[in-house]
C-alpha positions as CSV (number, residue, x, y, z in Angstrom):
1,M,11.4,15.3,-8.3
2,D,7.9,15.9,-9.6
3,V,6.9,12.5,-8.0
4,L,7.8,14.0,-4.6
5,L,5.8,17.2,-5.5
6,A,2.8,15.0,-6.4
7,E,3.1,13.1,-3.1
8,R,3.4,16.4,-1.2
9,L,0.2,17.6,-2.9
10,K,-1.6,14.4,-1.8
11,L,-0.3,14.9,1.8
12,E,-1.8,18.4,1.7
13,E,-5.0,17.0,0.5
14,I,-5.4,14.8,3.6
15,G,-4.4,17.7,5.9
16,L,-0.6,17.1,6.4
17,K,0.5,20.5,5.1
18,H,3.3,20.8,7.6
19,I,5.2,17.9,5.9
20,D,7.3,19.6,3.2
21,T,10.4,17.5,3.1
22,F,11.1,13.8,2.8
23,D,12.9,13.8,6.2
24,K,9.8,15.3,7.9
25,L,7.7,12.6,6.2
26,V,9.9,9.8,7.5
27,T,9.8,11.4,11.0
28,F,6.0,11.7,10.9
29,C,5.7,8.0,9.7
30,E,8.0,6.7,12.4
31,S,6.1,8.7,15.1
32,F,2.7,7.7,13.9
33,Y,3.8,4.1,13.7
34,K,5.1,4.1,17.3
35,F,1.7,5.6,18.3
36,L,-0.2,2.8,16.5
37,L,2.1,0.2,18.1
38,S,1.3,1.6,21.5
39,K,-2.3,0.6,20.8
40,N,-1.4,-3.0,19.8
41,P,-3.8,-5.2,21.8
42,Y,-1.5,-8.2,21.6
43,S,1.5,-8.8,23.9
44,R,4.9,-9.7,22.5
45,G,4.2,-13.2,24.0
46,N,1.6,-13.7,21.3
47,D,4.2,-13.1,18.6
48,T,2.2,-14.0,15.5
49,K,-0.7,-11.6,16.2
50,Y,1.7,-8.9,17.5
51,R,3.7,-9.0,14.3
52,A,0.5,-9.1,12.1
53,Y,-0.8,-6.0,13.9
54,S,2.5,-4.3,13.4
55,R,2.6,-5.1,9.6
56,H,-1.0,-4.0,9.2
57,S,-0.3,-0.7,11.0
58,R,2.6,0.0,8.7
59,M,0.6,-0.7,5.6
60,Y,-2.3,1.4,7.0
61,L,0.1,4.3,7.3
62,F,1.2,3.9,3.7
63,V,-2.4,3.6,2.4
64,L,-3.3,6.7,4.5
65,L,-0.6,8.6,2.7
66,K,-2.2,7.6,-0.6
67,N,-5.5,8.9,0.8
68,F,-7.2,5.5,0.4
69,R,-7.9,6.5,-3.2
70,C,-7.2,4.8,-6.6
71,E,-5.0,7.2,-8.5
72,Q,-6.6,6.2,-11.8
73,C,-10.4,6.0,-11.3
74,G,-10.7,7.8,-7.9
75,M,-12.4,4.9,-6.1
76,V,-12.0,5.1,-2.3
77,N,-11.7,2.0,-0.2
78,T,-11.0,2.4,3.5
79,Q,-11.7,-1.2,4.3
80,R,-8.7,-2.8,2.6
81,A,-5.5,-1.9,0.9
82,L,-5.6,-1.6,-2.9
83,N,-2.6,-2.3,-5.0
84,F,0.7,-0.6,-5.3
85,H,1.7,-0.7,-9.0
86,H,5.3,0.0,-9.9
87,I,5.4,2.6,-12.7
88,N,8.7,1.1,-14.0
89,P,8.9,-2.6,-13.1
90,K,12.7,-2.5,-13.7
91,E,13.2,-0.3,-10.7
92,K,11.1,-2.6,-8.4
93,R,13.1,-3.8,-5.4
94,D,10.3,-6.1,-4.0
95,K,6.7,-6.1,-3.1
96,I,5.5,-3.1,-1.0
97,S,4.0,-5.4,1.6
98,R,7.3,-7.1,2.1
99,L,9.4,-3.9,2.1
100,S,7.0,-2.2,4.4
101,W,7.8,-4.7,7.1
102,L,11.5,-5.4,6.4
103,E,12.9,-1.9,5.5
104,P,13.2,1.3,7.5
105,F,10.6,4.0,6.6
106,N,13.0,6.0,4.4
107,K,13.5,3.0,2.1
108,S,9.9,1.9,2.1
109,L,8.7,5.4,1.3
110,T,11.2,5.8,-1.5
111,E,9.8,2.6,-3.0
112,I,6.2,3.7,-2.6
113,F,6.9,6.9,-4.5
114,K,7.8,4.7,-7.5
115,C,4.3,3.3,-7.4
116,R,0.8,4.2,-8.3
117,Y,-2.0,3.2,-5.9
118,L,-4.7,1.4,-7.9
119,C,-7.9,-0.5,-7.3
120,D,-8.1,-4.1,-8.5
121,E,-9.7,-3.3,-11.9
122,C,-7.3,-0.4,-12.7
123,H,-4.3,-2.6,-11.6
124,Y,-5.6,-5.4,-13.9
125,Q,-6.0,-2.9,-16.8
126,E,-2.4,-1.6,-16.3
127,H,-1.0,-5.1,-16.5
128,L,-3.1,-5.8,-19.6
129,K,-1.6,-2.8,-21.2
130,M,1.9,-4.1,-20.3
131,G,1.1,-7.5,-21.9
132,D,1.3,-8.9,-18.4
133,Y,-2.1,-10.6,-18.1
134,Y,-1.0,-14.2,-17.8
135,G,0.4,-15.4,-14.5
136,Y,-0.5,-13.4,-11.5
137,F,-3.9,-12.1,-12.6
138,E,-4.9,-15.5,-14.0
139,V,-4.4,-16.9,-10.5
140,I,-6.4,-14.0,-8.9
141,D,-9.3,-14.6,-11.4
142,R,-9.3,-18.3,-10.4
143,W,-9.4,-17.4,-6.7
144,R,-12.3,-15.1,-7.2
145,H,-14.1,-17.7,-9.3
146,T,-13.7,-20.3,-6.6
147,Y,-14.8,-17.8,-4.0
148,I,-18.0,-17.0,-5.9
149,Q,-18.7,-20.7,-6.5
150,N,-18.3,-21.4,-2.8
151,L,-20.5,-18.5,-2.0
152,L,-23.2,-19.7,-4.3
153,G,-22.8,-23.3,-3.1
154,S,-22.0,-24.8,-6.5
C-alpha cells in the first residue's frame, strides 16, 4: 500500500493532485493516451509507424508518471526513457516495454508500481548488488564500446 502512496506523492509533484485512487489514475492514463493517439501523424495504412507512435506514446505516459527522474540519483532525462527496475524480480511478469503495449492500463500500471525508475548507471549498480552483472549488462557494455569505436572511427 505504501508503494501506491509513494506513487501518489510523485503524481502530486508533477501537478496531478486530483488523482487519488488507482481507478482515477487508470482513467487519466486512458484519456491522455487517446488524446496522444489523436495526434498520431501516421495513418493506420502505415501500420509500422502508427504502432511505433502508439507504443512510444504509452511509454511516454508511464515515464511522465515517474516525472522523468531517476529515483536513486535524481537525474532527469526528458529525451529518452530510463530503465524500469523490478524491486523483486520474482514478481516480474514481463518487460515494462512489452507490457505497456500488450496489457490494459490497469495491469501495466500495477506492474510499474513494482518497479523503480533508474538511469543507466543506477540500474547497472542495482544489478551489480544483486550479483547480476554478467549477461544483460555485458551486452550493453559491448554495444556502447562498439558505438564509441564507430564514433571515433577506429
